[in-house]
C-alpha positions in Angstrom: 152.2 41.2 29.2 152.3 41.4 25.6 153.9 44.9 25.2 155.2 47.9 27.0 152.0 49.6 26.9 150.3 46.9 28.9 153.1 46.5 31.7 150.7 46.7 34.4 148.2 44.3 35.8 146.1 46.7 37.7 143.4 45.2 40.1 139.9 45.8 38.9 140.7 45.2 35.3 139.5 42.3 33.3 136.5 41.7 35.3 134.2 43.6 33.1 132.7 45.7 36.1 133.8 49.4 35.9 135.1 50.8 39.5 134.1 54.0 40.9 137.3 56.3 40.6 138.1 58.5 43.5 140.5 60.5 41.2 140.0 61.9 37.9 142.3 61.0 34.8 144.0 64.1 35.4 144.7 63.7 39.0 145.8 60.2 38.4 148.5 61.4 35.6 149.7 64.0 38.0 150.1 61.8 41.0 151.2 58.3 39.3 151.7 59.0 35.7 155.3 58.5 34.4 156.5 61.4 32.7 157.0 61.4 28.9 159.4 64.5 28.3 163.0 63.9 28.4 163.9 66.6 30.9 161.4 65.1 33.7 162.7 61.6 32.7 166.4 62.9 33.4 165.6 64.3 36.7 163.7 61.3 38.0 165.2 58.3 36.2 168.7 58.5 35.7 170.8 55.7 36.6 174.0 56.0 38.8 177.2 54.3 38.2 176.4 51.7 40.9 173.1 51.1 39.2 174.8 50.1 36.1 177.1 47.7 37.9 174.0 46.1 39.6 172.3 45.9 36.0 175.1 44.2 34.4 174.9 41.1 36.8 171.7 40.3 35.1 172.0 37.9 32.2 170.6 38.9 28.8 169.8 42.2 27.4 166.0 41.6 27.9 166.6 40.8 31.6 168.9 43.8 32.1 166.2 46.3 30.7 163.4 44.8 32.6 165.5 44.8 35.8 166.6 48.5 35.2 162.9 49.6 34.6 161.8 47.8 37.7 164.6 49.5 39.8 163.8 53.0 38.4 160.1 52.5 39.2 160.4 51.0 42.6 163.0 53.7 43.6 161.4 56.8 42.4 157.7 56.0 42.7 157.5 53.2 45.1 155.4 51.1 42.5 156.0 47.7 41.4 155.9 47.1 37.5 153.0 44.9 38.1 150.9 47.7 39.6 151.4 50.0 36.7 148.4 50.4 34.6 149.3 53.4 32.3 151.8 53.0 29.2 155.4 53.5 30.1 156.9 53.4 26.6 158.9 56.8 27.2 160.6 55.4 30.4 161.4 52.1 28.7 163.2 54.0 26.0 165.1 56.3 28.4 166.3 53.4 30.3 167.2 51.5 27.3 169.2 54.3 25.9 171.1 54.5 29.2 172.0 50.8 29.2 172.7 50.6 25.5 169.9 48.0 25.0 167.1 48.0 22.3 163.8 49.0 23.9 161.8 46.3 22.0 163.1 43.6 24.1 161.2 44.8 27.1 158.0 43.1 25.4 159.9 39.5 25.8 160.7 40.6 29.4 157.1 41.5 30.1 155.8 38.1 29.0 157.9 36.2 31.8 155.9 36.9 34.8 158.1 34.7 37.1 161.3 36.6 36.1 159.4 39.8 36.7 158.2 38.7 40.3 161.8 37.4 41.3 163.5 40.6 40.2 160.8 42.7 42.1 161.5 40.8 45.3 165.2 41.1 45.1 165.0 44.8 44.3 162.5 45.4 47.2 164.9 43.6 49.6 167.8 45.7 48.3 165.8 48.9 48.6 164.5 48.0 52.1 161.0 47.9 50.8 158.4 45.4 51.3 154.9 44.9 49.6 151.8 46.3 51.3 149.3 43.7 52.6 145.7 43.6 54.1 147.3 44.2 57.4 148.3 47.6 56.1 144.7 48.9 55.2 143.9 50.4 58.6 147.2 52.2 58.5 146.2 53.6 55.2 142.8 54.4 56.1 143.8 56.4 59.0 146.4 58.1 57.0 143.5 59.1 54.5 141.2 60.2 57.4 143.9 62.6 59.0 144.4 64.2 55.5 140.6 64.3 54.8 139.9 66.0 58.2 140.9 69.5 57.2 140.4 68.8 53.3 138.3 66.6 51.6 140.0 67.0 48.2 140.7 63.3 46.8 144.1 64.5 45.6 145.3 65.6 49.1 143.9 62.3 50.5 145.6 60.1 48.0 148.9 62.0 48.3 148.7 61.5 52.1 148.3 57.7 51.7 151.3 57.5 49.3 153.4 59.6 51.5 152.6 57.4 54.5 153.3 54.1 52.6 156.6 55.6 51.5 157.7 56.7 55.0 157.0 53.1 56.1 159.0 51.7 53.3 156.0 50.0 51.7 155.5 49.4 48.0 152.5 50.9 46.8 149.5 48.6 46.2 147.3 48.9 43.1 145.4 52.1 42.6 142.3 50.8 43.2 143.3 49.8 46.8 144.7 53.3 47.3 141.4 54.7 46.0 139.3 52.5 48.1 141.2 53.4 51.2 141.1 57.0 50.2 137.4 56.7 50.1 137.3 55.0 53.5 139.4 57.3 55.1 137.2 60.2 53.8 134.0 58.3 55.2 136.1 58.0 58.6 136.8 61.8 58.5 133.3 62.7 57.9 132.0 60.2 60.7 134.4 62.1 63.0 133.0 65.3 62.1 129.6 64.1 62.6 130.7 62.9 66.0 132.2 66.3 66.8 129.0 68.3 65.7 126.7 65.8 68.0 129.1 65.8 71.0 127.6 66.9 74.2 124.0 66.7 72.9 121.4 65.5 75.3 118.3 63.2 74.4 115.9 66.2 74.7 118.1 68.2 72.1 118.3 64.9 69.8 114.6 64.6 70.0 114.1 68.3 68.8 116.3 67.5 66.0 114.4 64.4 64.9 111.2 66.6 64.7 112.6 69.1 62.3 112.1 67.1 59.2 108.8 65.8 60.2 105.5 67.5 58.8 103.8 69.7 61.5 100.2 70.0 60.8 99.9 73.4 62.4 102.8 74.8 60.3 101.5 72.9 57.0 105.1 71.6 56.4 108.1 70.6 58.3 109.7 73.0 60.9 112.9 72.7 59.0 111.3 74.2 56.0 109.5 76.8 58.0 112.9 77.7 59.3 114.8 78.1 55.9 111.9 80.4 54.6 113.0 84.1 55.2 110.9 87.0 54.1 112.8 89.7 52.2 110.4 92.5 52.2 111.4 95.2 54.9 108.1 95.1 57.2 107.8 95.3 60.9 105.9 91.8 61.0 108.7 90.2 58.9 111.2 91.2 61.5 109.0 89.6 64.2 108.7 86.5 62.1 112.5 86.2 61.7 113.0 86.8 65.4 110.5 84.0 66.1 112.4 81.6 63.9 115.6 82.8 65.7 114.1 82.1 68.9 113.0 78.6 67.7 116.7 77.8 66.5 118.2 78.8 69.6 115.6 76.7 71.7 117.5 73.7 70.4 120.4 74.8 72.4 123.5 74.4 69.9 126.8 75.2 71.7 128.5 78.4 70.7 131.7 76.7 70.1 130.5 74.2 67.5 132.5 75.6 64.7 135.9 75.2 66.8 135.4 71.5 67.0 136.1 70.7 63.4 137.7 72.5 60.2 135.6 75.2 58.6 135.7 73.3 55.4 134.0 70.1 57.1 131.5 72.3 58.7 130.4 74.3 55.5 130.2 70.7 53.7 127.4 69.7 56.3 125.8 73.1 55.8 125.8 73.1 52.1 124.2 69.5 52.0 121.6 70.3 54.5 120.6 73.5 52.6 120.3 71.8 49.5 118.6 68.7 50.7 114.7 68.7 51.2 113.1 67.2 54.3 112.1 64.0 52.7 115.8 63.3 51.6 117.4 64.1 55.0 114.7 61.5 56.3 116.6 59.0 54.2 119.9 59.6 55.8 121.3 57.5 58.7 120.3 58.9 62.1 123.8 59.9 62.9 124.2 61.8 59.6 121.0 63.4 59.5 121.4 64.8 63.1 124.9 65.9 62.4 123.8 67.8 59.2 120.7 69.3 61.0 123.1 70.6 63.8 125.3 72.3 61.2 122.2 73.7 59.5 120.8 75.1 62.6 124.1 76.7 63.8 124.4 78.4 60.2 120.6 79.4 60.4 121.1 81.1 63.6 123.9 83.3 61.9 121.8 83.8 58.9 118.5 84.7 60.8 120.6 87.3 62.9 121.8 88.9 59.6 118.5 89.0 58.2 117.0 90.6 61.3 119.6 93.3 61.2 119.4 93.8 57.6 115.8 94.3 57.6 115.8 96.6 60.7 118.6 98.6 58.9 116.3 99.1 56.1 113.3 100.1 58.1 115.2 102.5 60.4 117.0 104.0 57.4 113.8 104.1 55.4 112.2 106.1 58.3 114.7 108.9 57.8 114.5 108.6 53.9 110.7 108.7 54.0 111.1 111.8 56.3 113.4 113.4 53.9 111.1 112.9 51.0 108.0 114.2 52.9 110.0 117.5 53.7 111.0 117.9 50.0 107.6 117.2 48.9 106.1 119.6 51.3 108.8 122.3 50.5 108.2 121.9 46.9 104.3 122.3 47.5 105.2 125.7 49.0 107.2 126.9 46.1 104.6 129.3 45.0 104.1 130.8 48.5 108.0 131.0 48.9 108.0 133.4 45.6 105.2 135.4 47.0 106.8 135.9 50.3 110.2 136.5 49.0 108.5 139.2 46.8 106.9 140.7 50.0 110.1 140.8 51.8 111.8 142.5 48.8 109.1 145.2 48.7 109.7 145.7 52.4 113.2 146.1 51.9 112.7 148.6 49.0 110.3 150.6 51.2 112.8 150.7 53.9 115.4 151.9 51.6 113.1 154.5 50.1 112.4 155.8 53.9 116.1 156.1 54.5 116.7 158.0 51.2 113.8 160.6 51.8 114.3 160.7 55.6 110.8 159.7 56.3 109.3 157.4 59.2 110.1 154.0 57.9 107.1 152.4 59.3 104.8 154.9 57.5 106.5 154.1 54.2 106.2 150.3 54.8 102.5 150.6 55.7 101.9 152.9 52.6 103.9 150.8 50.1 103.6 147.2 51.3 100.8 147.3 54.0 101.5 146.5 57.8 98.4 144.2 57.9 99.8 142.4 54.9 103.1 141.7 56.6 101.1 140.5 59.7 99.3 138.2 57.9 102.5 136.6 56.3 104.2 136.3 59.6 103.0 132.8 60.3 103.5 131.7 56.8 107.2 132.9 56.9 107.7 131.3 60.5 106.3 127.9 59.0 108.7 128.1 56.1 111.7 128.8 58.2 110.7 126.0 60.6 110.4 123.6 57.6 113.8 124.6 56.1 115.3 124.1 59.5 113.5 120.9 60.6 116.0 118.1 61.6 115.5 114.8 59.9 114.9 113.1 63.3 111.6 114.8 63.7 110.1 113.4 60.4 111.9 110.0 61.3 110.0 109.9 64.5 106.7 109.9 62.6 107.5 106.3 61.9 108.1 105.4 65.6 104.9 103.5 65.7 106.1 101.1 62.9 109.6 100.8 64.5 108.2 100.0 67.9 106.4 96.9 66.5 109.8 95.1 66.4 112.4 97.0 68.3 111.6 95.6 71.8 111.8 92.1 70.6 115.0 92.7 68.6 116.6 94.4 71.4 115.8 91.5 73.7 116.9 88.9 71.2 120.4 90.2 70.2 123.5 91.0 72.3 125.4 94.1 71.0 129.0 94.2 71.8 131.9 97.2 71.4 135.3 97.6 72.2 134.7 99.5 75.4 132.7 98.0 78.1 131.4 101.3 79.1 130.5 102.5 75.5 127.6 105.0 76.0 125.7 103.4 73.0 125.6 100.1 74.6 124.3 101.8 78.0 121.6 103.5 75.9 120.7 100.2 74.4 120.6 98.7 77.8 118.2 101.6 79.1 115.8 101.0 76.2 115.8 97.3 77.1 115.0 97.9 80.6 112.4 100.5 79.8 110.8 97.9 77.5 110.9 95.3 80.4 109.4 97.6 82.9 106.9 99.3 80.9 108.1 102.6 81.8 107.6 105.2 79.3 109.6 108.1 80.4 113.3 108.4 79.8 115.4 109.5 82.7 116.8 113.0 82.8 120.4 111.2 83.0 120.1 108.8 80.2 123.2 108.4 78.1 122.9 110.4 74.7 125.7 108.8 72.4 124.5 110.7 69.3 125.1 114.2 67.6 124.7 117.4 69.6 121.8 118.7 67.6 119.9 115.6 68.3 120.7 116.0 72.1 119.2 119.4 72.1 116.2 118.3 70.2 115.7 115.5 72.5 115.5 117.6 75.6 113.9 120.5 74.0 110.8 120.3 76.1 112.8 120.1 79.4 112.8 116.4 79.8 113.9 113.7 77.2 111.4 113.0 74.5 110.9 109.0 74.3 110.3 108.9 70.6 113.0 111.2 69.6 115.4 109.6 71.9 114.6 106.1 70.8 114.9 106.9 67.2 118.2 108.8 67.8 119.6 105.8 69.7 118.5 103.2 66.8 119.8 105.5 64.1 123.2 105.8 65.9 123.1 102.0 66.5 122.5 101.3 62.8 125.5 103.5 62.0 127.8 101.9 64.5 126.8 98.4 63.1 127.5 99.5 59.5 131.0 100.9 60.5 132.0 97.8 62.6 132.4 99.8 65.9 129.4 97.7 67.2 128.9 94.0 66.3 126.5 91.1 67.3 127.6 87.7 68.6 126.7 84.8 66.5 126.4 87.1 63.3 128.2 86.8 60.0 127.5 90.0 58.4 127.8 92.1 61.6 130.7 90.4 63.5 133.8 91.8 65.3 136.0 93.6 62.9 139.2 91.6 63.9 137.4 88.2 63.0 137.9 88.9 59.3 141.7 88.7 60.1 143.8 85.5 59.7 144.0 83.4 62.8 147.2 83.9 64.7 148.4 80.4 64.0 147.8 81.0 60.2 149.9 84.0 59.9 153.7 82.6 60.2 153.0 80.6 57.1 151.7 83.3 55.0 154.1 85.9 56.2 157.0 83.5 55.3 155.5 82.9 51.8 155.2 86.4 51.2 158.6 87.5 52.4 157.2 89.9 55.0 158.7 90.9 58.4 157.5 89.4 61.5 155.9 92.4 63.0 154.0 95.3 61.7 156.4 97.7 63.4 159.2 96.2 61.5 157.1 96.4 58.2 156.4 100.2 59.0 160.2 100.7 59.8 161.3 99.3 56.6 158.6 101.2 54.6 159.6 104.4 56.3 163.3 103.8 55.4 162.4 103.2 51.9 160.3 106.1 51.6 163.0 108.3 53.3 165.5 107.1 50.8 163.1 107.8 47.9 162.4 111.3 49.1 166.4 111.9 49.3 166.8 110.8 45.7 163.7 113.0 44.6 165.1 116.0 46.4 168.7 115.5 44.9 167.2 115.0 41.4 164.9 118.3 41.8 168.1 120.3 42.8 169.7 119.3 39.9 166.7 119.9 37.5 166.6 116.3 36.5 162.8 115.7 36.9 160.7 116.0 33.7 157.8 118.4 34.1 158.7 119.2 37.8 160.9 122.0 38.9 161.4 124.3 42.0 161.0 128.0 41.5 160.8 130.6 44.1 160.7 127.9 46.8 157.5 126.5 45.4 157.2 123.1 43.5 155.7 123.5 39.9 154.3 120.6 38.2 153.5 120.7 34.5 149.8 119.3 33.9 149.6 116.1 32.2 147.2 116.5 29.2 144.5 114.0 28.8 145.3 111.8 25.8 143.4 108.6 24.9 145.5 106.3 22.8 144.4 105.3 19.3 144.5 101.6 20.3 142.0 102.5 23.1 139.6 104.4 20.8 139.6 101.5 18.3 138.8 99.1 20.9 135.8 101.4 22.3 134.6 101.7 18.8 134.5 97.7 18.6 133.0 97.3 21.9 130.3 99.8 21.0 129.5 97.8 17.8 129.0 94.8 19.9 126.1 96.5 22.1 122.4 96.1 20.8 120.9 99.2 19.5 118.4 99.3 22.6 121.2 100.1 25.0 121.1 104.0 25.6 124.3 106.0 24.8 124.6 107.0 28.6 125.1 103.4 29.4 127.4 102.7 26.4 129.8 105.5 27.8 129.4 104.9 31.4 132.9 104.7 33.2 133.8 101.3 34.3 
């Protein structure tokens, strides 16, 4: 060791072969770096009076300085001087100043390897430490695996290894050894995650997994690529295609509790890898890794396909009402001339009736004379038609798309299981009724069918005396669409339409968050505290109001009067707006330039 900057003899150096680093340089400095600022050095490496007494037992200033530096390193970081790879000049200077020894003497000490080794052994014995050996590698790898199980970040893994070594009073090995054991532990955690994904699968299920990345001549590609390809255009045929893929995924029989077997971050890692890897690349994986990746991809695909089906059905059902609305508006616009003519006729009729009243003549005779009774009779069907158009319920027009909706609805209701907070929810009963009608082939809706939709739709559905199948089914589907959007109804194994409380933190994860944020243990306690705070604020407000101490607010004639706040844009804001406008290209319309937000 020729200088303080080369105090370490880290493993892996000097052989000319660069090793793969688990940690970045920043992470290495954060975890193992010796601080350079005096405050950090003072906090971590200040010697005690007993330390000074021990150091004085060494002969020679160089020995005392080297011994003190090794003592500080071993006690604070658990690292021997021989394992330190980075420069430690600030630490040497700090220790030298404390024992009143010139810092340059450390270079002499660093050249005497045997003295360094002897001092390290003596200090390790005094501190109750021992060097780590190959026999400790399994222990280190297991510590890394346990840390990597919930989080695969290298910094977390290495920190866990260091903590485990320190808890066992072990001197830290070379960084290369720590990084290699960290990588081995991460691989072990990944292996355990793969084992969890494949647990309980039968040979038949494994065979189905093995066929997914293999080209199928009938599909013109691999089944996996076929499953991943999802149409986006809202068409009834596309909904059926998605439902077919969903059925194919479910045919593999992946357990519904799969995600609970391993941490979410581990599961998502397999999913991301499977989504990004083409079939030929998956074929190069080991069998165990490939199968585990495919299981994760299939489980995620079931959720994504379910959401895709519901999203497309939402657009098609909503589109039926939107098209009906547009068709009604178009029809009404086409009759604008007729509306004007008929309103003029209605006006003339009222004028004639008024004239008959004023002249005390027979009203019918006056109307027939001035307007024409025959003319009114001819206009009667037109007036009735316009009135019906104006009062037409959107459900009527939406039912015109019934044939298109029926192309996928029976398969959708059969494939998906809808849930609600109440077991006897009338909407779920209506959905079950439609499913049973589809299975039996019956066309007529029972007279006692549940009608979980608005009153005007109920009257419309039974207007002819018995429930109209088209109107009933469209009303149920529209209501189901709205309930799915609001979260009152959800679908199992869905991500976008899942149970509302699934978005909340798990019960076990709540206490740490509550403690960190300083919140009460229960919602009732929080509400009680907020109620008390609000009551106190209102009392202070009332007191200041009575004393007329509120600017712009006063109580007059038992009424609260608040002076309106004049809108005022600060000069700085106007200047900033002008600068932003100058940055926009001239092609941007002014309406976009000044659009709020």
